[in-house]
Structures are given as structure tokens and as C-alpha cells.
C-alpha positions as CSV (number, residue, x, y, z in Angstrom):
1,M,-45.0,23.7,-8.1
2,K,-44.1,23.1,-11.8
3,K,-42.0,25.5,-13.9
4,N,-40.5,25.6,-17.3
5,L,-37.0,24.3,-17.8
6,H,-34.6,27.0,-18.7
7,I,-33.4,26.5,-22.3
8,L,-29.9,27.6,-23.0
9,S,-29.2,29.8,-26.0
10,C,-26.4,28.0,-27.9
11,S,-24.8,28.8,-31.1
12,A,-23.6,25.2,-31.5
13,L,-25.1,21.9,-30.5
14,V,-22.9,21.6,-27.5
15,C,-23.1,24.0,-24.6
16,F,-22.8,24.0,-20.9
17,S,-24.0,26.2,-18.2
18,L,-21.7,25.7,-15.0
19,I,-23.4,26.2,-11.7
20,T,-20.7,28.0,-9.4
21,S,-20.3,26.4,-6.1
22,K,-20.3,28.4,-2.9
23,L,-17.4,26.2,-1.8
24,T,-13.9,26.4,-3.3
25,A,-14.0,22.9,-4.5
26,Q,-13.2,22.3,-8.1
27,T,-16.2,21.6,-10.3
28,I,-16.4,18.0,-11.7
29,N,-18.0,17.2,-15.0
30,M,-19.3,13.6,-15.1
31,T,-20.0,12.4,-18.6
32,E,-19.7,9.0,-20.3
33,G,-19.9,10.2,-23.9
34,T,-20.1,13.3,-25.9
35,M,-23.0,15.8,-25.6
36,D,-23.3,16.1,-29.3
37,I,-26.7,15.7,-30.7
38,V,-27.4,13.6,-33.9
39,S,-30.9,14.3,-35.1
40,G,-33.1,11.3,-35.8
41,N,-31.0,9.0,-33.5
42,S,-33.3,9.0,-30.5
43,P,-34.8,5.6,-29.4
44,V,-38.3,6.2,-28.5
45,C,-41.3,3.9,-27.6
46,N,-44.2,5.4,-29.6
47,D,-47.6,4.7,-30.9
48,G,-46.8,5.5,-34.4
49,T,-47.2,9.2,-34.0
50,Y,-46.9,10.3,-30.3
51,S,-44.4,9.3,-27.7
52,L,-45.4,7.0,-25.0
53,E,-43.7,6.7,-21.6
54,N,-40.0,6.7,-22.0
55,N,-37.4,6.8,-19.3
56,Y,-33.7,7.5,-20.3
57,I,-31.0,6.7,-17.8
58,R,-27.3,7.2,-17.2
59,A,-25.3,5.8,-14.1
60,F,-22.3,7.6,-13.0
61,K,-19.9,5.9,-10.6
62,I,-18.7,8.8,-8.3
63,S,-15.2,7.1,-7.6
64,D,-14.5,7.1,-11.4
65,Y,-14.5,11.0,-11.2
66,V,-13.4,12.0,-7.7
67,S,-12.5,10.4,-4.4
68,C,-14.7,11.7,-1.7
69,T,-17.0,10.7,1.1
70,T,-19.9,12.9,-0.3
71,F,-20.5,14.2,-3.8
72,H,-22.8,17.4,-4.2
73,V,-24.8,17.6,-7.4
74,D,-25.0,21.0,-8.9
75,S,-26.7,20.5,-12.1
76,V,-27.8,17.9,-14.7
77,H,-27.4,18.6,-18.5
78,F,-29.2,16.5,-21.1
79,G,-29.8,16.9,-24.9
80,V,-33.2,17.1,-26.5
81,D,-33.5,16.4,-30.2
82,Q,-37.0,17.5,-30.6
83,S,-40.0,18.5,-28.3
84,A,-43.5,19.1,-29.6
85,S,-46.9,19.4,-28.1
86,F,-50.4,20.9,-28.8
87,N,-50.1,23.5,-26.0
88,G,-46.5,24.5,-26.5
89,S,-44.9,22.6,-23.5
90,Q,-45.0,19.0,-22.0
91,L,-44.3,17.6,-18.7
92,L,-40.6,16.2,-17.9
93,D,-39.2,14.8,-14.8
94,I,-35.5,14.4,-14.0
95,N,-35.0,11.9,-11.2
96,L,-31.8,11.3,-9.2
97,Y,-31.1,7.9,-7.4
98,S,-28.3,6.4,-5.5
99,L,-27.0,2.9,-6.5
100,P,-24.9,1.1,-3.9
101,A,-21.4,-0.1,-5.1
102,G,-21.5,-3.6,-6.7
103,S,-25.3,-3.5,-7.1
104,A,-26.9,-4.4,-10.4
105,L,-28.6,-1.4,-12.1
106,T,-32.3,-2.3,-11.6
107,Y,-35.0,-0.2,-10.2
108,A,-35.2,-2.5,-7.1
109,N,-31.7,-1.5,-6.1
110,L,-32.1,2.3,-6.5
111,T,-32.7,4.7,-3.6
112,F,-34.5,8.0,-4.7
113,I,-32.7,11.1,-3.5
114,D,-34.1,14.1,-5.5
115,A,-36.3,15.2,-8.5
116,F,-36.9,18.1,-10.7
117,N,-40.6,18.0,-11.8
118,G,-41.3,20.5,-14.5
119,S,-42.4,21.2,-18.1
120,L,-40.4,21.5,-21.3
121,N,-41.1,24.1,-23.9
122,D,-41.4,23.0,-27.5
123,I,-38.1,22.7,-29.2
124,A,-37.8,22.4,-33.0
125,A,-33.9,22.0,-33.1
126,P,-31.6,20.2,-30.9
127,E,-30.6,21.9,-27.7
128,I,-29.0,21.1,-24.3
129,E,-30.9,21.7,-21.3
130,N,-29.5,22.7,-17.8
131,V,-31.4,21.7,-14.7
132,P,-30.1,23.1,-11.3
133,F,-29.8,20.7,-8.3
134,S,-28.5,20.9,-4.7
135,T,-28.4,17.4,-3.4
136,D,-25.8,14.9,-2.0
137,V,-24.9,11.4,-2.9
138,S,-22.4,9.0,-1.2
139,G,-19.1,9.1,-2.9
140,A,-19.0,5.2,-2.6
141,N,-22.0,4.9,-4.7
142,S,-23.2,5.6,-8.3
143,L,-25.4,8.5,-9.2
144,V,-28.3,7.4,-11.5
145,V,-30.0,10.1,-13.6
146,E,-33.4,9.4,-15.2
147,I,-34.9,11.6,-17.8
148,A,-38.6,10.7,-17.5
149,S,-41.0,11.6,-20.3
150,P,-44.6,10.6,-19.4
151,D,-47.1,9.0,-21.8
152,G,-47.8,11.5,-24.5
153,S,-50.6,9.7,-26.5
154,F,-52.5,12.2,-28.6
155,D,-50.6,15.0,-27.1
156,H,-46.8,15.3,-27.5
157,I,-43.5,14.0,-28.9
158,F,-40.3,13.9,-27.0
159,L,-37.1,12.9,-28.6
160,M,-34.1,12.5,-26.3
161,G,-30.8,13.9,-27.6
162,S,-28.2,11.3,-28.4
163,N,-25.3,10.6,-30.8
164,T,-23.5,7.5,-32.2
165,S,-20.1,8.3,-30.6
166,A,-18.2,6.0,-28.4
167,Q,-19.2,6.0,-24.8
168,T,-17.2,4.8,-21.6
169,K,-20.5,3.3,-20.0
170,P,-23.8,2.1,-21.5
171,S,-26.9,4.1,-22.0
172,Y,-30.0,2.7,-20.7
173,M,-33.8,3.2,-21.1
174,N,-37.2,1.9,-19.8
175,A,-40.5,1.8,-21.6
176,S,-43.0,-0.6,-20.3
177,A,-45.4,0.0,-23.4
178,C,-42.7,-1.5,-25.6
179,N,-42.1,-4.3,-23.0
180,I,-38.8,-2.7,-21.8
181,L,-39.7,-3.4,-18.2
182,D,-36.6,-2.6,-16.3
183,I,-33.5,-0.5,-16.7
184,T,-32.1,-2.1,-20.0
185,D,-28.8,-1.4,-22.0
186,I,-30.0,0.3,-25.2
187,S,-27.4,-1.6,-27.2
188,T,-29.2,-4.8,-26.5
189,L,-32.5,-3.6,-28.0
190,G,-31.4,-4.4,-31.6
191,L,-31.6,-0.7,-32.9
192,P,-30.0,0.0,-36.3
193,T,-27.5,2.6,-34.9
194,A,-25.5,2.9,-31.8
195,V,-27.0,5.2,-29.1
196,S,-25.1,7.3,-26.7
197,L,-27.4,9.4,-24.6
198,A,-26.4,13.1,-24.1
199,I,-26.5,13.3,-20.3
200,S,-23.9,14.8,-18.0
201,V,-23.6,15.9,-14.3
202,Y,-21.7,18.8,-12.7
203,G,-21.1,18.9,-9.1
204,H,-18.2,18.9,-6.6
205,A,-16.7,16.8,-3.7
206,L,-17.7,18.0,-0.2
207,D,-14.7,16.3,1.3
208,I,-11.8,14.0,0.6
209,P,-11.4,10.8,2.7
210,K,-7.9,10.5,4.3
211,P,-5.7,7.8,2.7
212,D,-6.3,4.3,3.8
213,T,-4.0,2.4,6.2
214,F,-0.3,2.0,5.3
215,T,0.3,-1.3,3.3
216,T,4.2,-1.1,3.5
217,G,6.5,0.5,6.1
218,K,7.2,0.1,9.7
219,N,7.0,2.1,13.0
220,I,10.4,1.1,14.4
221,V,13.4,1.9,12.2
222,C,17.2,2.4,12.6
223,N,19.3,5.4,12.0
224,G,20.8,5.1,8.4
225,E,17.9,2.9,7.2
226,V,15.8,3.6,4.1
227,V,12.1,2.4,4.3
228,T,9.4,2.4,1.7
229,Y,6.0,3.6,2.9
230,T,2.7,3.1,0.8
231,V,-0.9,3.8,1.0
232,P,-3.4,2.4,-1.5
233,S,-3.6,4.5,-4.7
234,V,-6.9,6.3,-5.6
235,T,-7.5,7.6,-9.2
236,G,-7.2,11.2,-9.5
237,V,-5.7,11.9,-6.1
238,T,-2.5,13.6,-5.3
239,Y,-0.5,12.9,-2.1
240,N,1.6,15.2,0.2
241,W,4.0,13.5,2.7
242,T,5.5,15.2,5.8
243,Y,7.6,14.1,8.8
244,S,7.6,15.9,12.2
245,G,11.1,14.8,13.2
246,T,14.5,15.8,11.9
247,G,17.3,14.3,9.8
248,V,14.8,12.6,7.4
249,S,14.6,12.7,3.6
250,I,11.4,11.8,1.6
251,T,11.8,10.7,-2.0
252,G,8.7,10.5,-4.3
253,T,5.3,12.3,-4.4
254,G,2.8,9.5,-5.1
255,N,1.0,7.1,-2.9
256,S,4.5,5.3,-2.3
257,V,7.7,7.2,-1.0
258,S,11.1,6.2,0.2
259,V,11.9,7.7,3.6
260,G,15.7,7.8,4.4
261,F,16.5,8.1,8.2
262,S,20.0,9.6,8.4
263,A,22.5,8.8,11.2
264,T,21.2,11.7,13.2
265,A,17.4,11.2,12.4
266,T,15.0,11.7,15.3
267,S,11.7,9.9,16.2
268,G,8.6,11.6,14.8
269,V,5.4,11.2,12.9
270,L,5.0,10.4,9.2
271,S,1.9,11.8,7.6
272,V,0.2,11.8,4.3
273,T,-2.8,13.7,3.1
274,A,-4.9,13.3,-0.1
275,S,-5.9,16.1,-2.5
276,N,-8.5,16.0,-5.2
277,G,-11.1,18.6,-6.5
278,G,-9.5,21.5,-4.6
279,L,-9.9,19.7,-1.3
280,T,-7.3,18.2,1.0
281,S,-8.1,15.4,3.5
282,S,-7.1,14.9,7.0
283,P,-3.7,13.1,7.5
284,R,-3.1,9.4,7.8
285,S,-0.3,9.3,10.4
286,L,2.2,6.7,11.7
287,T,4.4,7.4,14.8
288,I,8.0,6.2,14.0
289,T,10.6,5.4,16.7
290,V,14.1,5.9,15.4
291,N,16.6,3.7,17.1
292,P,20.4,4.3,17.0
293,I,22.8,1.7,15.5
294,P,24.8,-0.1,18.3
295,A,28.5,0.7,18.2
296,P,30.3,-2.2,20.0
297,S,34.1,-2.2,20.6
298,I,36.4,-5.2,21.1
299,S,38.9,-5.6,24.0
300,R,41.4,-8.6,24.0
301,A,43.0,-10.4,26.9
302,G,45.2,-13.3,25.6
303,D,43.0,-15.5,23.3
304,V,39.7,-14.0,24.7
305,L,37.9,-11.3,22.7
306,T,35.2,-9.1,24.8
307,S,32.4,-7.1,23.4
308,S,31.7,-3.7,25.1
309,I,28.0,-4.4,24.6
310,P,27.5,-7.7,26.3
311,T,24.0,-8.8,25.0
312,N,22.8,-10.0,21.6
313,C,26.3,-10.6,20.1
314,T,27.3,-12.6,17.0
315,W,31.0,-13.2,16.6
316,Y,32.6,-13.3,13.0
317,R,35.8,-14.6,11.6
318,N,36.9,-13.6,8.2
319,N,33.4,-12.1,7.5
320,I,31.7,-15.6,8.3
321,A,29.5,-15.9,11.4
322,I,30.9,-18.3,13.9
323,T,28.4,-21.0,14.8
324,G,27.2,-20.8,18.3
325,A,29.4,-17.8,19.2
326,N,26.8,-15.5,20.8
327,S,28.1,-14.6,24.1
328,S,29.8,-11.5,25.2
329,T,33.3,-13.2,25.0
330,Y,34.9,-15.5,22.4
331,T,37.9,-17.6,22.9
332,M,39.9,-17.7,19.7
333,T,41.5,-20.9,18.4
334,Q,42.7,-19.6,15.1
335,N,44.2,-16.5,13.5
336,G,42.0,-14.3,11.4
337,S,40.0,-11.1,11.2
338,Y,37.5,-10.8,14.0
339,F,34.5,-8.5,14.7
340,V,31.3,-8.7,16.7
341,K,27.7,-7.7,15.6
342,V,25.4,-6.6,18.3
343,T,21.7,-6.3,17.7
344,Q,19.5,-3.9,19.8
345,N,16.0,-2.9,19.3
346,G,16.0,-4.4,15.8
347,C,19.1,-2.5,14.8
348,S,22.6,-4.0,14.2
349,G,26.0,-2.6,14.4
350,N,29.5,-4.1,13.8
351,S,32.7,-3.3,15.8
352,D,35.9,-2.5,14.2
353,T,37.9,-5.5,12.8
354,V,40.6,-7.0,15.1
355,Q,43.3,-8.7,13.1
356,V,44.8,-11.8,15.0
357,T,48.0,-13.4,13.9
358,D,49.6,-14.7,17.1
359,I,47.3,-17.7,17.8
360,S,49.4,-20.9,17.8
361,T,48.1,-23.9,16.0
362,G,51.2,-26.1,17.0
363,T,51.6,-28.2,20.1
364,G,51.6,-25.6,22.8
365,V,50.7,-22.1,23.9
366,N,51.9,-20.7,27.3
367,D,54.2,-23.7,27.6
368,I,55.8,-22.0,30.8
369,N,56.7,-24.7,33.3
370,L,54.8,-27.4,31.4
371,N,57.6,-29.8,31.9
372,N,57.2,-29.3,35.7
373,I,53.3,-29.9,35.2
374,G,54.0,-33.0,33.2
375,L,50.9,-32.4,30.9
376,V,50.7,-35.2,28.3
377,V,47.8,-35.8,25.8
378,S,47.5,-39.1,24.0
379,P,46.8,-40.8,21.6
380,N,46.8,-38.2,18.8
381,P,45.3,-38.9,16.4
382,T,42.7,-40.8,18.2
383,T,39.6,-42.9,17.4
384,D,37.8,-42.8,20.8
385,I,39.4,-41.9,24.2
386,L,41.9,-39.0,24.6
387,N,44.0,-39.6,27.9
388,I,45.2,-36.7,29.8
389,Q,48.2,-37.0,32.2
390,S,49.1,-34.1,34.5
391,K,50.7,-33.6,37.9
392,I,48.2,-30.9,38.7
393,A,44.3,-30.7,38.2
394,V,43.6,-29.2,34.8
395,N,40.4,-28.3,33.1
396,A,39.9,-29.1,29.3
397,S,37.7,-27.3,26.8
398,V,37.2,-28.8,23.3
399,F,36.6,-26.5,20.4
400,S,35.7,-27.2,16.7
401,A,37.8,-26.0,13.9
402,D,35.6,-23.0,13.5
403,G,36.0,-21.9,17.2
404,K,32.8,-23.3,18.6
405,M,33.1,-24.8,22.1
406,I,31.8,-28.4,22.1
407,L,32.7,-29.9,25.5
408,S,34.0,-28.6,28.8
409,V,35.6,-31.1,31.4
410,K,36.8,-30.1,34.8
411,N,39.8,-32.0,36.5
412,A,40.0,-33.7,33.1
413,K,41.6,-37.2,33.1
414,K,40.2,-38.2,29.7
415,I,37.9,-37.0,26.9
416,D,35.5,-39.4,25.2
417,M,35.6,-38.4,21.5
418,R,33.7,-41.4,20.2
419,S,30.7,-39.4,19.4
420,F,32.7,-36.7,17.6
421,N,32.8,-36.5,13.8
422,S,36.1,-37.0,12.1
423,G,38.1,-33.9,11.8
424,L,40.4,-31.3,13.6
425,Y,39.7,-30.1,17.0
426,Y,41.4,-28.0,19.6
427,V,41.7,-28.7,23.3
428,L,42.5,-25.7,25.6
429,F,43.9,-26.7,29.0
430,T,43.6,-24.2,31.9
431,T,44.5,-24.5,35.7
432,E,41.6,-24.5,38.2
433,N,41.9,-20.7,38.5
434,G,41.6,-20.2,34.9
435,M,45.3,-19.7,33.8
436,Q,45.7,-21.0,30.3
437,L,48.4,-23.8,30.1
438,K,48.3,-25.2,26.6
439,R,46.2,-25.6,23.4
440,E,46.6,-29.0,21.7
441,K,45.6,-29.7,18.1
442,I,43.8,-33.1,18.1
443,V,42.9,-35.1,15.0
444,K,39.8,-37.3,15.4
445,L,39.9,-40.3,13.0
């Protein structure tokens, strides 16, 4: 059933009639130019007197205005410069289409979603018309609005409202009688003035999609750590971050925040919601496990340091990691400041520093009864074979200058050093039951 369009009574050339939604969502006004009307600026395909078939088109990309899964159209507003007919009114259709994201704006790519078929009373002066709708379009697509004026030969004149102001997106038209066979950018038609069609849409988002997957951050953290968490940013959206555990601070309010996990922080769930147009999304969540920082301690027995945590150890001397020193114990060959770093569940902690000053770098340590044992090492310096003389069986362990054990020989009679690089080495002699006898500094030429 056809009916006359409601014509707004306006004291100025720009006026809007908002359709109040039954929802609490914020009304969104989609417009890509001003709604001013400049008389005599309407592009029209005509026979010299009367209007022929003319279709005027605007395409509104929903995501440019609001982030949502579904957008609800409440009303379409369009300008009319002039409308004249023999019987006081003329037919006019307002068609709504959906255009998939990334598709070219052609009729072949459009999907029809709704229409208002009615008549327009004669208008002598520019006015803004308001047509109510109640239809939905995917928030991922563009809403295409077509103001369709049928062939008015010998019957009517319809001049679409437009202006020459700047616009953010092109205005389009289609007029087969003038060989404009598909949806065509008006700026390409060679008209003497710029044309910005006065068409706008009012509506609201029905929902807000939850934020997309986290692009930075991790689900296993350490006490005392600060981690940056990020979700993809969406234009016009505000974000709210929460954490279900305790001992956590969140810095920032946008799509990227810094989360500080204190020394007493507990495991929990980090959640972020998106808000836009008066609506709030469901949360994007990440379950986070907070692990404690290991707290090893060091005990000392003679030249041997032992970590209270026996696994995943790295020993340091003077703040430099000792190559190959990764067991629960470390036998010192030099004085210095020692500590052990232990890593568990991705979290690392250091022991207190042990200051060692009583390691001898001379000819002997624990020289008790060495004369009776008769332990002699020669030659020193050496180029190849280090000979060992002793009245009892001794074991020999060779260490590099940085404390890494290179070789261990039981019941040692000689040590072949021909493959060793030139430099300083230490040889630790022990009895078969492990008692330390002597540490000898050896120079390899």
C-alpha cells in the first residue's frame, strides 16, 4: 500500500527527525557530507522538461561509524530541491541494500534488504524528508541507500537535494536513459559543479562484538613481572579491563594495557570488554597462572658451593655466568663473589651473594701430610703430558681458569694436555674417598 511521505516542517534548510529506539543503544547518524541543499545543483537525467528515471545512491560502511555485529536502521533522511507533478504528487522509492565488505559498488554485488514505496507531494522549496525504517544489516557490510525516482516523462519533475560541500565518500547515481548504466560516481560525469547528495541514515547497534584475540601478552607470568596485553583496536570503541585475582595493577584504558603482577599476586582471569553506542560486549578473557620467583640459598663446604634448589641452576662469579656451571653444586677455583640463579616454570630468582676470599691460587691447599703422600706434579709449565707421582692413589680434576671442569681422571698417573689450549688451568687432587689434597696451578704452553 502506497502512502505519502511525511514532509518535515523546517524553518531552515537543515532539519532532522530522530526515531527513538526502544533499546537504550545510542542513536548513530551516518552521513558523508552536509545535509544542506543548494538549489539548482541537482544532477538529473531529463528530456528537456521532465525528469526521466534517476537513482541517487550513497554507501555507508557500518564499521566507519560503529563496531557491531548487527546495525538496525531506524530512518533515512534525504534532501529534495524541488518536486512538481500534474496531480500534486509523484512516486518515489527508497531502497536499502547490503554490500559485502571489500566488494565493488555495483548492482550485481548488492543484496536487497528493504524498501519504502510511496509518493512524494509537490515541493516548491528545498526540504529534508524523513522515512522510517525498521530493518537490520550486518555490521561487517556497507548499507547502500538508493533514492529511486521513476521515469516522469510528460508527468513530473524530481530534483534531488544536494550541495557543493566537501564529502567523505562519493555520491553516486544511475540513469539508463542518459547511458549511466550502473552505479557511477557523480564526480566522473563531467558536471560543472561538485555534487554531494544530501542523504543520511539514523540507526543503532544491536550488539557489540567482543574484542578480538590478544595480540600481546602471555598466560604464564612471574610474581614481580609487568606484562603488556593488547587486543586489536577498533575505531570508536572504549575498553574496560578487569582481573579476577589479587595483587595486580592495570595501567591504561585503551586496547593495550600494562599489567603489573606484585610479589603477592595470585592467578586469575584477565578480561576486557568493548563499549560503543551505549552497548557493552561480552568479555574476551585469558586465564593467567602466576608463578612464584624461586628463592635459592647457598651453603658452603670447603671449596664446594651447593644450591638449596637442585635443578635448573646457573652459577655466577662476579656477576658473570660461569660456562658449564649448571649443576646443584659448584667447586670453586678462584676467589670472588658467587651466587646461583634458579629458573622454575619460566621464573628466575637469584640467591644472596657469597663473598669468597680464602681460595688459594698457590701451590697447595689442604697440604696436611702431603710430604708423607709424596704428591709431585711435573713438568709445570707443560706442553703435553703432566706427570703425577704419589704414594697413594689420587683422583685428578682439571678446571679452566673460569672454574669449568674439563677433565676428571681416577687413579691419575698422568694427564694428557696436548689438546688443551694454551693458558692457565687448575688441577684438584682428591683421595679415593673424596678428601681434597691439593690444588695445583698449571700453565699450558
